[in-house]
N, CA, C and O atoms as CSV, one atom per row, in Angstrom:
chain,resi,resn,atom,element,x,y,z
A,1,MET,N,N,10.826,-6.628,4.246
A,1,MET,CA,C,11.372,-5.695,3.776
A,1,MET,C,C,11.670,-6.066,2.323
A,1,MET,O,O,12.513,-6.938,2.111
A,2,LEU,N,N,11.049,-5.477,1.324
A,2,LEU,CA,C,11.564,-6.074,-0.010
A,2,LEU,C,C,12.829,-5.171,-0.465
A,2,LEU,O,O,13.586,-5.923,-1.078
A,3,SER,N,N,13.255,-4.126,-0.422
A,3,SER,CA,C,14.366,-3.527,-0.331
A,3,SER,C,C,14.234,-2.325,-0.432
A,3,SER,O,O,13.187,-1.871,0.029
A,4,SER,N,N,15.120,-1.455,-0.996
A,4,SER,CA,C,15.127,0.339,-0.640
A,4,SER,C,C,15.095,0.816,-2.151
A,4,SER,O,O,15.443,0.118,-3.104
A,5,ALA,N,N,14.744,1.782,-2.200
A,5,ALA,CA,C,14.360,2.543,-3.678
A,5,ALA,C,C,14.915,3.925,-4.026
A,5,ALA,O,O,14.274,4.907,-3.652
A,6,PRO,N,N,15.662,4.031,-4.475
A,6,PRO,CA,C,16.380,5.647,-4.339
A,6,PRO,C,C,14.976,6.477,-4.484
A,6,PRO,O,O,14.142,5.931,-5.206
A,7,ARG,N,N,14.519,8.029,-3.747
A,7,ARG,CA,C,13.242,8.618,-3.857
A,7,ARG,C,C,13.974,9.774,-4.500
A,7,ARG,O,O,13.590,10.123,-5.616
A,8,ASP,N,N,15.363,10.650,-3.716
A,8,ASP,CA,C,15.961,11.658,-4.248
A,8,ASP,C,C,17.347,10.894,-4.522
A,8,ASP,O,O,17.524,9.678,-4.597
A,9,ALA,N,N,18.230,11.874,-4.645
A,9,ALA,CA,C,19.644,11.414,-5.022
A,9,ALA,C,C,20.283,11.539,-3.859
A,9,ALA,O,O,20.284,12.571,-3.189
A,10,GLY,N,N,20.942,10.337,-3.521
A,10,GLY,CA,C,21.396,9.750,-2.245
A,10,GLY,C,C,20.209,9.593,-0.792
A,10,GLY,O,O,20.592,9.474,0.372
A,11,LYS,N,N,19.249,9.619,-1.080
A,11,LYS,CA,C,18.372,9.011,0.094
A,11,LYS,C,C,17.270,8.081,-0.518
A,11,LYS,O,O,16.505,8.176,-1.477
A,12,HIS,N,N,17.602,6.815,0.784
A,12,HIS,CA,C,16.758,5.687,-0.030
A,12,HIS,C,C,15.820,6.003,1.198
A,12,HIS,O,O,15.968,6.344,2.372
A,13,VAL,N,N,14.605,5.669,0.193
A,13,VAL,CA,C,13.120,5.348,1.141
A,13,VAL,C,C,12.567,3.767,1.301
A,13,VAL,O,O,12.200,3.106,0.330
A,14,PRO,N,N,12.566,3.238,2.776
A,14,PRO,CA,C,12.365,1.871,2.125
A,14,PRO,C,C,10.668,1.764,1.721
A,14,PRO,O,O,9.726,2.528,1.931
A,15,VAL,N,N,10.788,0.337,0.992
A,15,VAL,CA,C,10.185,0.001,0.109
A,15,VAL,C,C,9.135,-1.097,0.332
A,15,VAL,O,O,9.561,-1.889,-0.509
A,16,VAL,N,N,7.911,-1.799,0.942
A,16,VAL,CA,C,7.619,-2.747,1.208
A,16,VAL,C,C,5.922,-3.144,0.486
A,16,VAL,O,O,5.377,-2.305,-0.232
A,17,SER,N,N,5.327,-4.316,0.752
A,17,SER,CA,C,4.183,-4.418,0.143
A,17,SER,C,C,3.512,-3.990,1.137
A,17,SER,O,O,3.902,-3.774,2.285
A,18,LEU,N,N,2.494,-3.867,0.687
A,18,LEU,CA,C,0.948,-2.637,1.575
A,18,LEU,C,C,0.743,-3.597,2.801
A,18,LEU,O,O,1.020,-3.086,3.886
A,19,ASP,N,N,0.379,-4.683,2.816
A,19,ASP,CA,C,0.801,-6.238,3.867
A,19,ASP,C,C,1.567,-6.088,4.910
A,19,ASP,O,O,1.059,-6.500,5.953
A,20,GLN,N,N,2.783,-5.571,5.010
A,20,GLN,CA,C,3.702,-5.431,5.771
A,20,GLN,C,C,3.763,-4.264,6.543
A,20,GLN,O,O,4.543,-4.342,7.492
A,21,VAL,N,N,3.306,-3.452,6.441
A,21,VAL,CA,C,3.081,-1.606,7.268
A,21,VAL,C,C,2.053,-2.219,8.122
A,21,VAL,O,O,1.038,-2.873,7.883
A,22,ALA,N,N,2.788,-1.694,9.480
A,22,ALA,CA,C,2.209,-1.640,11.260
A,22,ALA,C,C,1.583,-0.591,10.782
A,22,ALA,O,O,2.127,0.195,10.008
A,23,ALA,N,N,0.500,-0.487,11.155
A,23,ALA,CA,C,-0.454,0.589,11.642
A,23,ALA,C,C,-0.821,1.307,13.095
A,23,ALA,O,O,-1.305,0.767,14.090
A,24,PRO,N,N,-0.419,2.767,12.895
A,24,PRO,CA,C,-1.487,3.433,11.807
A,24,PRO,C,C,0.258,3.895,10.912
A,24,PRO,O,O,1.305,3.919,11.558
A,25,ALA,N,N,0.215,4.117,9.847
A,25,ALA,CA,C,0.847,4.950,9.070
A,25,ALA,C,C,0.690,5.275,7.695
A,25,ALA,O,O,-0.016,4.505,7.044
A,26,ARG,N,N,1.230,6.316,7.071
A,26,ARG,CA,C,1.100,6.976,5.813
A,26,ARG,C,C,1.419,6.684,4.912
A,26,ARG,O,O,2.594,6.458,5.202
A,27,VAL,N,N,1.310,6.375,3.488
A,27,VAL,CA,C,2.085,5.550,2.618
A,27,VAL,C,C,1.844,5.778,1.450
A,27,VAL,O,O,0.628,5.917,1.315
A,28,ARG,N,N,2.478,5.911,0.349
A,28,ARG,CA,C,2.354,6.252,-0.762
A,28,ARG,C,C,2.535,4.675,-1.818
A,28,ARG,O,O,3.286,3.743,-1.531
A,29,VAL,N,N,1.494,4.754,-3.222
A,29,VAL,CA,C,1.635,4.060,-3.730
A,29,VAL,C,C,2.755,3.708,-4.415
A,29,VAL,O,O,2.618,4.619,-5.232
A,30,VAL,N,N,3.969,3.040,-4.862
A,30,VAL,CA,C,4.775,2.961,-6.173
A,30,VAL,C,C,4.476,1.922,-6.979
A,30,VAL,O,O,4.493,2.239,-8.169
A,31,LYS,N,N,4.194,0.728,-6.746
A,31,LYS,CA,C,3.919,-0.746,-7.748
A,31,LYS,C,C,2.477,-0.853,-7.511
A,31,LYS,O,O,1.812,-0.291,-6.641
A,32,VAL,N,N,2.097,-1.682,-8.443
A,32,VAL,CA,C,0.999,-2.525,-8.391
A,32,VAL,C,C,1.570,-3.998,-9.196
A,32,VAL,O,O,2.033,-3.836,-10.325
A,33,ALA,N,N,1.557,-4.570,-8.965
A,33,ALA,CA,C,2.471,-6.036,-9.059
A,33,ALA,C,C,1.692,-6.774,-9.983
A,33,ALA,O,O,0.652,-6.424,-9.426
A,34,ASP,N,N,1.255,-7.540,-10.972
A,34,ASP,CA,C,0.456,-8.745,-11.265
A,34,ASP,C,C,-0.197,-7.891,-12.260
A,34,ASP,O,O,0.401,-6.825,-12.410
A,35,GLY,N,N,-1.301,-8.042,-13.027
A,35,GLY,CA,C,-2.013,-7.734,-14.054
A,35,GLY,C,C,-2.754,-6.612,-14.175
A,35,GLY,O,O,-2.643,-5.693,-13.364
A,36,ARG,N,N,-3.643,-6.570,-15.269
A,36,ARG,CA,C,-4.652,-5.476,-15.412
A,36,ARG,C,C,-5.812,-5.702,-14.364
A,36,ARG,O,O,-6.225,-4.638,-13.903
A,37,ARG,N,N,-6.453,-6.864,-13.867
A,37,ARG,CA,C,-7.588,-7.420,-13.342
A,37,ARG,C,C,-7.055,-6.621,-11.823
A,37,ARG,O,O,-7.840,-5.898,-11.209
A,38,THR,N,N,-6.010,-6.801,-11.465
A,38,THR,CA,C,-5.591,-6.340,-9.918
A,38,THR,C,C,-5.356,-4.980,-10.159
A,38,THR,O,O,-5.286,-4.292,-9.140
A,39,ARG,N,N,-5.222,-4.442,-11.165
A,39,ARG,CA,C,-5.223,-2.805,-11.195
A,39,ARG,C,C,-6.386,-2.232,-11.254
A,39,ARG,O,O,-6.699,-1.283,-10.535
A,40,GLN,N,N,-7.026,-2.683,-11.994
A,40,GLN,CA,C,-8.689,-2.344,-12.271
A,40,GLN,C,C,-9.200,-2.454,-10.914
A,40,GLN,O,O,-9.693,-1.412,-10.483
A,41,LEU,N,N,-9.208,-3.923,-9.776
A,41,LEU,CA,C,-9.732,-3.927,-8.393
A,41,LEU,C,C,-9.400,-3.237,-7.416
A,41,LEU,O,O,-9.996,-3.157,-6.342
A,42,LEU,N,N,-8.149,-2.547,-7.829
A,42,LEU,CA,C,-7.466,-1.739,-7.052
A,42,LEU,C,C,-8.021,-0.046,-7.234
A,42,LEU,O,O,-8.145,0.575,-6.178
A,43,ALA,N,N,-8.283,0.538,-8.273
A,43,ALA,CA,C,-8.580,1.442,-9.053
A,43,ALA,C,C,-9.937,1.875,-8.716
A,43,ALA,O,O,-10.150,3.060,-8.463
A,44,GLN,N,N,-10.871,0.998,-8.694
A,44,GLN,CA,C,-12.108,1.257,-8.331
A,44,GLN,C,C,-12.286,1.508,-6.011
A,44,GLN,O,O,-13.204,1.931,-5.308
A,45,LEU,N,N,-11.248,1.109,-5.770
A,45,LEU,CA,C,-11.000,1.143,-4.489
A,45,LEU,C,C,-10.202,2.562,-4.412
A,45,LEU,O,O,-9.937,3.163,-3.371
A,46,SER,N,N,-9.972,2.849,-5.347
A,46,SER,CA,C,-9.008,4.602,-5.181
A,46,SER,C,C,-7.604,4.492,-4.868
A,46,SER,O,O,-7.041,5.377,-4.223
A,47,ILE,N,N,-6.882,3.257,-5.366
A,47,ILE,CA,C,-5.993,2.523,-4.960
A,47,ILE,C,C,-5.264,2.617,-6.426
A,47,ILE,O,O,-5.494,1.819,-7.335
A,48,ARG,N,N,-4.088,4.034,-6.540
A,48,ARG,CA,C,-3.728,3.738,-7.722
A,48,ARG,C,C,-2.144,3.785,-7.386
A,48,ARG,O,O,-1.835,3.495,-6.230
A,49,VAL,N,N,-0.563,4.306,-8.782
A,49,VAL,CA,C,0.373,4.167,-8.451
A,49,VAL,C,C,0.212,6.201,-8.105
A,49,VAL,O,O,-0.258,7.136,-8.754
A,50,GLY,N,N,0.783,6.092,-6.975
A,50,GLY,CA,C,0.678,7.784,-6.581
A,50,GLY,C,C,0.113,8.025,-5.616
A,50,GLY,O,O,0.613,8.831,-4.831
A,51,SER,N,N,-1.593,7.181,-5.229
A,51,SER,CA,C,-1.935,7.386,-4.541
A,51,SER,C,C,-1.380,7.319,-2.976
A,51,SER,O,O,-0.995,6.225,-2.563
A,52,GLN,N,N,-1.335,8.541,-2.054
A,52,GLN,CA,C,-1.269,8.638,-0.855
A,52,GLN,C,C,-2.468,7.255,0.507
A,52,GLN,O,O,-3.660,7.565,0.515
A,53,LEU,N,N,-2.193,6.313,1.200
A,53,LEU,CA,C,-3.056,6.465,2.099
A,53,LEU,C,C,-2.462,6.218,3.597
A,53,LEU,O,O,-1.339,6.383,4.075
A,54,GLU,N,N,-3.788,5.718,4.172
A,54,GLU,CA,C,-3.267,5.741,5.324
A,54,GLU,C,C,-3.842,4.628,5.990
A,54,GLU,O,O,-5.072,4.662,6.005
A,55,VAL,N,N,-3.311,3.641,6.551
A,55,VAL,CA,C,-3.206,2.516,6.716
A,55,VAL,C,C,-3.751,2.111,8.292
A,55,VAL,O,O,-2.937,1.689,9.113
A,56,GLN,N,N,-5.059,2.260,8.608
A,56,GLN,CA,C,-5.429,2.777,10.093
A,56,GLN,C,C,-5.943,1.045,10.628
A,56,GLN,O,O,-6.707,1.055,11.593
A,57,ARG,N,N,-5.692,0.091,10.249
A,57,ARG,CA,C,-5.659,-1.070,11.156
A,57,ARG,C,C,-5.484,-2.046,10.606
A,57,ARG,O,O,-5.585,-2.081,9.379
A,58,ALA,N,N,-5.182,-3.095,11.303
A,58,ALA,CA,C,-4.629,-4.442,10.183
A,58,ALA,C,C,-5.171,-5.637,11.159
A,58,ALA,O,O,-4.535,-6.061,12.124
A,59,ALA,N,N,-6.290,-6.048,10.798
A,59,ALA,CA,C,-6.912,-7.378,11.535
A,59,ALA,C,C,-6.244,-8.839,12.019
A,59,ALA,O,O,-5.509,-9.319,11.156
A,60,PRO,N,N,-6.312,-9.270,12.686
A,60,PRO,CA,C,-5.335,-9.658,13.143
A,60,PRO,C,C,-5.669,-11.375,12.450
A,60,PRO,O,O,-6.793,-11.616,12.009
A,61,LEU,N,N,-4.541,-12.479,12.433
A,61,LEU,CA,C,-5.221,-13.916,11.909
A,61,LEU,C,C,-5.540,-13.454,10.323
A,61,LEU,O,O,-6.733,-13.393,10.028
A,62,ALA,N,N,-4.773,-13.198,9.512
A,62,ALA,CA,C,-4.530,-12.551,8.230
A,62,ALA,C,C,-6.002,-12.057,7.721
A,62,ALA,O,O,-6.597,-12.330,6.678
A,63,GLY,N,N,-6.278,-11.455,8.528
A,63,GLY,CA,C,-7.550,-10.265,8.082
A,63,GLY,C,C,-7.259,-9.707,7.277
A,63,GLY,O,O,-6.183,-9.970,6.740
A,64,PRO,N,N,-8.196,-8.502,6.721
A,64,PRO,CA,C,-8.103,-7.267,6.066
A,64,PRO,C,C,-7.339,-6.105,6.289
A,64,PRO,O,O,-7.239,-6.111,7.516
A,65,ILE,N,N,-6.977,-5.508,6.044
A,65,ILE,CA,C,-5.977,-4.365,6.332
A,65,ILE,C,C,-7.130,-3.048,6.169
A,65,ILE,O,O,-7.853,-3.114,5.175
A,66,LEU,N,N,-7.275,-2.151,6.880
A,66,LEU,CA,C,-8.623,-0.815,6.392
A,66,LEU,C,C,-7.387,-0.017,6.371
A,66,LEU,O,O,-6.487,0.066,7.206
A,67,VAL,N,N,-7.598,0.728,4.871
A,67,VAL,CA,C,-6.913,1.841,4.471
A,67,VAL,C,C,-7.545,3.303,4.385
A,67,VAL,O,O,-8.418,3.009,3.569
A,68,GLY,N,N,-7.708,4.384,4.575
A,68,GLY,CA,C,-7.756,5.246,3.860
A,68,GLY,C,C,-7.655,5.979,2.850
A,68,GLY,O,O,-6.777,6.842,2.836
A,69,SER,N,N,-8.506,5.819,1.785
A,69,SER,CA,C,-8.195,6.352,0.240
A,69,SER,C,C,-9.166,7.466,0.038
A,69,SER,O,O,-10.236,7.411,0.644
A,70,ALA,N,N,-8.944,8.324,-0.634
A,70,ALA,CA,C,-10.124,9.128,-1.260
A,70,ALA,C,C,-10.922,9.749,-0.059
A,70,ALA,O,O,-12.144,9.894,-0.091
A,71,GLY,N,N,-10.488,9.943,0.523
A,71,GLY,CA,C,-11.922,10.379,1.579
A,71,GLY,C,C,-12.531,9.625,1.937
A,71,GLY,O,O,-13.549,10.007,2.514
A,72,SER,N,N,-12.273,7.989,1.812
A,72,SER,CA,C,-13.005,7.108,2.135
A,72,SER,C,C,-12.495,5.622,3.225
A,72,SER,O,O,-11.513,5.101,2.696
A,73,VAL,N,N,-12.833,5.000,4.307
A,73,VAL,CA,C,-12.251,3.347,3.802
A,73,VAL,C,C,-12.565,2.391,3.576
A,73,VAL,O,O,-13.708,1.945,3.467
A,74,VAL,N,N,-11.206,1.724,3.423
A,74,VAL,CA,C,-11.225,0.564,2.253
A,74,VAL,C,C,-11.268,-0.972,3.184
A,74,VAL,O,O,-11.327,-0.506,4.322
A,75,ALA,N,N,-11.270,-1.795,3.278
A,75,ALA,CA,C,-10.861,-3.405,3.618
A,75,ALA,C,C,-10.135,-3.782,2.058
A,75,ALA,O,O,-10.503,-3.795,0.883
A,76,VAL,N,N,-8.846,-4.082,2.857
A,76,VAL,CA,C,-8.191,-4.478,1.401
A,76,VAL,C,C,-7.888,-6.223,1.949
A,76,VAL,O,O,-7.604,-6.488,3.117
A,77,SER,N,N,-8.007,-7.175,0.952
A,77,SER,CA,C,-7.683,-8.080,1.778
A,77,SER,C,C,-6.246,-8.389,1.644
A,77,SER,O,O,-5.680,-7.766,0.745
A,78,ARG,N,N,-5.458,-9.285,2.400
A,78,ARG,CA,C,-4.047,-9.467,2.914
A,78,ARG,C,C,-3.057,-9.880,1.218
A,78,ARG,O,O,-1.931,-9.626,0.792
A,79,GLY,N,N,-4.497,-10.760,0.610
A,79,GLY,CA,C,-3.416,-11.342,-0.828
A,79,GLY,C,C,-3.201,-10.204,-1.487
A,79,GLY,O,O,-2.088,-9.836,-1.864
A,80,LEU,N,N,-4.751,-9.303,-1.736
A,80,LEU,CA,C,-4.459,-8.338,-2.625
A,80,LEU,C,C,-3.301,-6.763,-2.079
A,80,LEU,O,O,-2.651,-6.117,-2.901
A,81,ALA,N,N,-3.319,-6.492,-0.699
A,81,ALA,CA,C,-2.316,-6.118,-0.141
A,81,ALA,C,C,-1.357,-6.643,-0.411
A,81,ALA,O,O,-0.565,-5.854,-0.926
A,82,GLY,N,N,-0.782,-8.177,-0.282
A,82,GLY,CA,C,0.764,-8.310,-0.326
A,82,GLY,C,C,1.097,-8.075,-2.409
A,82,GLY,O,O,2.020,-8.604,-3.027
A,83,LYS,N,N,-0.441,-6.767,-3.247
A,83,LYS,CA,C,0.857,-6.961,-4.598
A,83,LYS,C,C,0.440,-5.542,-4.819
A,83,LYS,O,O,0.016,-5.275,-5.943
A,84,VAL,N,N,0.496,-4.525,-3.864
A,84,VAL,CA,C,0.632,-3.034,-3.539
A,84,VAL,C,C,1.775,-2.623,-2.767
A,84,VAL,O,O,1.985,-2.784,-1.565
A,85,ILE,N,N,2.530,-2.025,-3.711
A,85,ILE,CA,C,4.150,-2.324,-3.121
A,85,ILE,C,C,4.021,-0.204,-2.925
A,85,ILE,O,O,3.878,0.587,-3.857
A,86,VAL,N,N,4.121,0.085,-1.656
A,86,VAL,CA,C,4.623,0.941,-1.323
A,86,VAL,C,C,5.482,1.491,-0.333
A,86,VAL,O,O,5.885,0.942,0.692
A,87,GLU,N,N,5.763,2.856,-0.832
A,87,GLU,CA,C,7.077,3.996,0.596
A,87,GLU,C,C,6.659,4.475,1.316
A,87,GLU,O,O,5.867,5.370,1.022
A,88,VAL,N,N,6.972,4.132,2.890
A,88,VAL,CA,C,6.277,4.429,3.739
A,88,VAL,C,C,6.748,6.111,4.111
A,88,VAL,O,O,7.950,6.311,3.940
A,89,LEU,N,N,5.895,7.380,4.619
A,89,LEU,CA,C,5.887,8.586,4.403
A,89,LEU,C,C,6.357,8.463,5.889
A,89,LEU,O,O,5.987,7.651,6.737
A,90,ALA,N,N,7.393,9.615,5.999
A,90,ALA,CA,C,7.665,10.684,7.753
A,90,ALA,C,C,6.057,10.556,7.940
A,90,ALA,O,O,5.509,11.052,8.923
């Protein structure tokens, strides 16, 4: 776990990278680390800051992570998922 970030006054929500989230889970993207090209790639997959995603499956042995986003399911590599910082929703 990376840290806890304040969401509301007095409340702390766990913040982790997408590759650390166990499936199944609902998450909200709070930050995309790295540069413009990474943000463009993720935007093409409908993954942007503020997007809500559903982590459906994490393939074993460093395989891709399947996430539901904007009505579709996309596979995100572990390397790319490590650059997406999310908060886990209850």
